[in-house]
C-alpha positions as CSV (number, residue, x, y, z in Angstrom):
1,M,-161.5,70.2,-20.8
2,K,-159.3,71.1,-18.0
3,E,-157.5,68.6,-15.6
4,F,-158.2,69.2,-11.8
5,V,-156.5,67.3,-8.7
6,L,-158.8,66.4,-6.0
7,L,-156.7,66.1,-2.8
8,F,-158.5,64.2,0.1
9,R,-157.5,65.1,3.5
10,R,-158.9,63.1,6.3
11,P,-158.8,63.6,10.0
12,Q,-156.6,61.3,12.3
13,L,-159.0,58.4,13.4
14,K,-158.4,56.3,16.3
15,E,-158.3,52.5,15.6
16,P,-161.9,51.7,17.4
17,E,-163.5,54.5,15.3
18,M,-163.4,52.3,12.0
19,D,-164.1,48.6,12.7
20,S,-163.7,46.2,9.6
21,E,-167.5,46.4,8.6
22,K,-167.3,50.2,8.7
23,I,-164.1,50.3,6.7
24,K,-165.9,47.9,3.9
25,A,-168.8,50.3,3.9
26,Y,-166.7,53.2,3.7
27,R,-164.8,52.0,0.7
28,K,-167.9,51.0,-1.0
29,K,-169.3,54.6,-0.9
30,W,-165.6,55.6,-2.6
31,D,-166.3,53.0,-5.3
32,D,-169.8,54.2,-5.7
33,W,-168.9,57.9,-5.8
34,L,-165.7,57.5,-8.2
35,S,-167.9,55.4,-10.7
36,G,-170.6,57.7,-10.5
37,F,-169.2,60.6,-12.3
38,P,-171.3,61.6,-15.6
39,E,-169.9,60.5,-18.6
40,D,-168.5,63.9,-19.7
41,V,-166.1,64.0,-16.7
42,K,-162.9,62.2,-17.4
43,L,-161.5,60.3,-14.5
44,S,-157.8,60.6,-15.3
45,S,-156.4,58.8,-12.4
46,T,-158.8,56.9,-9.8
47,G,-158.8,57.4,-6.2
48,L,-155.1,56.8,-5.4
49,A,-154.7,56.2,-1.8
50,L,-151.4,57.2,0.1
51,S,-149.5,55.4,2.6
52,E,-149.2,57.0,6.1
53,D,-145.4,56.2,5.8
54,G,-143.0,58.2,3.8
55,K,-139.8,60.5,3.7
56,I,-139.4,64.0,2.9
57,L,-136.3,65.3,0.7
58,K,-135.1,68.8,1.6
59,P,-132.5,71.0,0.0
60,G,-129.2,69.8,0.6
61,G,-129.9,66.3,0.7
62,V,-131.4,66.1,4.2
63,I,-134.0,63.4,4.5
64,T,-136.6,63.6,7.3
65,D,-139.6,61.5,8.4
66,G,-142.8,62.4,7.1
67,P,-145.7,63.0,6.6
68,F,-145.9,65.3,9.5
69,V,-147.9,63.5,12.5
70,E,-148.6,66.4,14.3
71,L,-151.2,67.6,11.5
72,K,-154.8,67.1,12.4
73,E,-155.4,66.1,9.0
74,K,-153.6,63.7,6.6
75,L,-153.4,63.8,2.9
76,G,-155.0,60.4,2.3
77,G,-155.2,60.3,-1.5
78,L,-155.9,62.0,-4.8
79,A,-157.8,61.8,-7.9
80,V,-157.2,63.6,-11.2
81,I,-160.4,64.5,-13.3
82,K,-161.1,66.5,-16.3
83,T,-164.2,69.0,-16.4
84,E,-164.8,72.4,-18.1
85,T,-164.6,74.5,-15.0
86,L,-163.4,74.8,-11.4
87,D,-167.1,75.2,-10.4
88,E,-167.9,71.6,-12.0
89,A,-165.0,69.9,-10.2
90,I,-166.1,71.5,-6.9
91,T,-169.7,70.3,-7.5
92,L,-168.4,66.7,-8.1
93,A,-166.4,67.0,-4.9
94,H,-169.4,67.6,-2.7
95,G,-170.2,64.0,-2.8
96,C,-166.8,62.7,-1.6
97,P,-167.0,60.2,1.3
98,V,-164.1,61.9,3.2
99,L,-166.6,64.8,4.1
100,E,-168.6,62.4,5.9
101,I,-166.0,61.5,8.2
102,G,-164.8,65.2,9.0
103,G,-162.4,65.3,6.2
104,S,-161.9,67.8,3.4
105,V,-161.2,67.9,-0.5
106,E,-158.9,70.5,-1.9
107,I,-159.5,71.2,-5.6
108,R,-156.8,72.5,-7.8
109,E,-156.4,73.2,-11.8
110,A,-153.3,71.0,-12.8
111,F,-151.3,72.0,-15.9
112,L,-147.9,71.7,-17.2
113,A,-145.8,74.8,-17.1
114,K,-144.5,76.2,-20.4
115,E,-141.4,77.7,-19.1
116,P,-139.3,77.2,-16.1
117,G,-140.4,79.9,-13.5
118,T,-143.8,80.5,-15.1
119,S,-147.2,79.1,-13.7
120,R,-148.6,78.3,-17.3
């Protein structure tokens, strides 16, 4: 099996768009989706949510505020799954609740590089 990272990007939402009941229902959709994967799919890391605050370290030790607030989509979280193919990972991503609010799911194969400077 291969490991794939699902990166969840969500649109910037204004506070009134998600009241507490909508947030509760939305979180339930996430729980249902993550717990509904077939038995042969290994969920290596559950849906990890990311804080909206952070810093970016650049060459030379320069630290800047981040993530970038001018973006229309924010990286909201990630999950790592194990499936046989990229197509299987994409099929699973189709049920992601972030798609219902105008977000997107980026799917990438993850692997350890064997040697510095190589991709595998």
